C-alpha positions in Angstrom: 51.1 16.7 12.1 51.6 15.2 15.4 48.7 12.7 14.6 50.6 11.8 11.4 53.6 11.2 13.2 51.9 8.7 15.6 50.1 6.9 12.9 53.4 6.3 11.0 55.1 5.3 14.4 52.4 3.0 15.3 52.3 1.6 11.6 56.0 1.0 11.4 56.3 -0.4 15.0 53.5 -2.9 14.1 55.1 -3.9 11.1 58.3 -4.6 12.8 56.3 -6.8 15.3 54.6 -8.7 12.4 58.0 -9.2 10.7 59.5 -10.2 13.9 62.1 -7.5 13.9 63.1 -5.2 16.9 60.5 -2.3 17.4 63.4 0.0 17.9 64.0 -0.4 14.1 60.4 0.5 13.3 60.7 3.6 15.4 64.0 4.6 13.9 62.3 4.2 10.4 59.4 6.5 11.5 61.7 9.2 12.5 63.5 9.1 9.1 60.3 9.2 7.4 59.0 12.0 9.6 62.1 14.0 8.8 61.8 13.6 5.3 58.1 14.4 5.2 58.4 17.7 7.3 61.9 19.0 6.9 60.8 22.7 7.3 58.5 22.2 10.1 60.7 19.7 12.1 61.7 22.1 14.8 58.0 22.9 15.5 57.1 19.1 15.9 60.4 18.3 17.6 59.5 19.8 20.9 56.2 17.9 21.0 57.9 14.7 20.1 60.5 15.3 23.0 57.6 16.0 25.4 55.5 12.7 24.4 58.7 10.7 24.3 60.0 11.8 27.6 56.7 11.8 29.4 55.1 8.8 28.1 57.1 6.6 25.6 60.3 6.2 27.4 58.9 5.5 30.7 56.7 3.0 29.2 59.7 1.2 27.8 61.4 1.2 30.9 58.4 -0.1 32.8 58.0 -3.0 30.2 61.8 -3.7 30.5 61.6 -3.7 34.3 58.9 -6.3 34.2 61.3 -8.8 32.7 63.9 -8.5 35.5 64.1 -11.8 37.5 64.8 -11.0 41.1 66.0 -14.5 41.7 68.9 -14.0 39.2 70.1 -11.0 41.1 70.0 -12.7 44.6 71.6 -15.8 43.3 74.6 -14.0 41.5 75.5 -11.0 43.7 79.1 -11.3 43.0 78.3 -11.4 39.0 76.2 -8.3 39.4 79.0 -6.4 41.1 81.3 -7.6 38.5 79.3 -6.2 35.7 79.0 -2.9 37.6 82.7 -2.7 37.7 83.0 -3.7 34.1 80.7 -0.9 33.0 82.8 1.5 35.0 86.0 0.1 33.6 84.9 -0.2 29.9 82.6 3.0 29.7 84.3 5.2 32.4 88.0 4.7 32.4 88.6 5.7 28.9 86.7 8.9 29.4 88.7 9.7 32.6 92.0 9.2 30.7 90.8 11.3 27.6 89.6 14.1 29.8 92.7 14.2 31.9 95.2 14.0 29.3 93.3 15.6 26.3 90.3 17.1 27.3 87.1 18.0 25.3 87.5 21.6 25.7 90.5 21.7 28.0 92.6 19.4 30.3 91.0 18.8 33.7 92.5 17.6 36.9 92.1 13.9 38.0 89.0 14.7 40.4 87.1 16.5 37.7 88.1 13.8 35.0 86.9 11.1 37.3 83.5 12.8 37.8 83.0 13.2 34.0 84.1 9.5 33.7 81.5 8.5 36.2 78.6 10.4 34.6 79.9 9.0 31.2 79.8 5.4 32.5 76.0 5.4 33.2 74.5 2.8 30.7 70.9 1.9 31.2 69.3 2.5 27.8 71.6 0.7 25.4 72.0 -2.2 28.0 68.2 -2.6 28.1 67.8 -2.6 24.4 70.7 -4.9 23.6 69.9 -7.5 26.3 66.1 -7.4 25.4 67.2 -8.4 21.8 69.8 -10.8 22.7 67.6 -12.6 25.5 64.6 -12.7 22.9 66.5 -14.3 20.3 68.3 -16.9 22.6 71.8 -15.4 22.4 72.0 -14.9 26.3 69.8 -16.5 28.9 67.1 -14.3 30.6 68.8 -14.6 34.0 72.1 -13.0 32.5 70.0 -10.3 30.7 68.5 -9.5 34.2 71.9 -9.1 35.9 73.1 -7.0 33.0 70.0 -4.6 33.2 70.1 -4.4 37.0 74.0 -3.4 36.8 73.0 -0.7 34.3 70.4 0.4 36.5 72.7 0.6 39.5 75.3 2.4 37.3 72.7 5.0 36.7 71.8 5.2 40.5 75.5 5.0 41.9 77.8 6.7 39.3 76.1 10.0 39.4 76.0 9.8 43.2 79.7 9.0 43.6 80.5 11.9 41.2 78.6 14.2 43.3 80.0 13.1 46.6 83.6 13.3 45.0 82.6 16.9 44.0 81.7 17.9 47.5 84.8 16.1 48.8 87.1 18.0 46.5 85.2 21.3 47.1 85.6 21.0 50.9 89.4 20.4 50.6 89.8 23.5 48.2 
């Protein structure tokens, strides 16, 4: 069954490339087809697909995405890079902080815990890589801007969990 899945995935991704569509669309369509073909056996194959995806395909996606980064754009526009990191935190993290503090997904939490949850929620590399790759390949945004956005997303994945951890340690020592 795993071989069938790989044939379907490869075929639909190749078809996406030939039709000049985003390969993510082909991968998504393969998932829909596999689910329709193996509804009873899906739990068995799901573990194998997760292993293959997380150990090979996702890292390969990020390696090829990282190869498109322009280091010159990052060094030329450091203020814009910092601004993008702040914007990611503001747009993705702040709403979560407010929601968790005043409503809570399970229960309302204090400001420190809400901030920690917001920091983790603000990390945003995969969607940024996918959207900027599509936008730069179609000419909607220049490649230097896509590079800045992807690096900002990568730094959010590096910095925000670290800040959350440090905040947790600081609050823990105070209590």
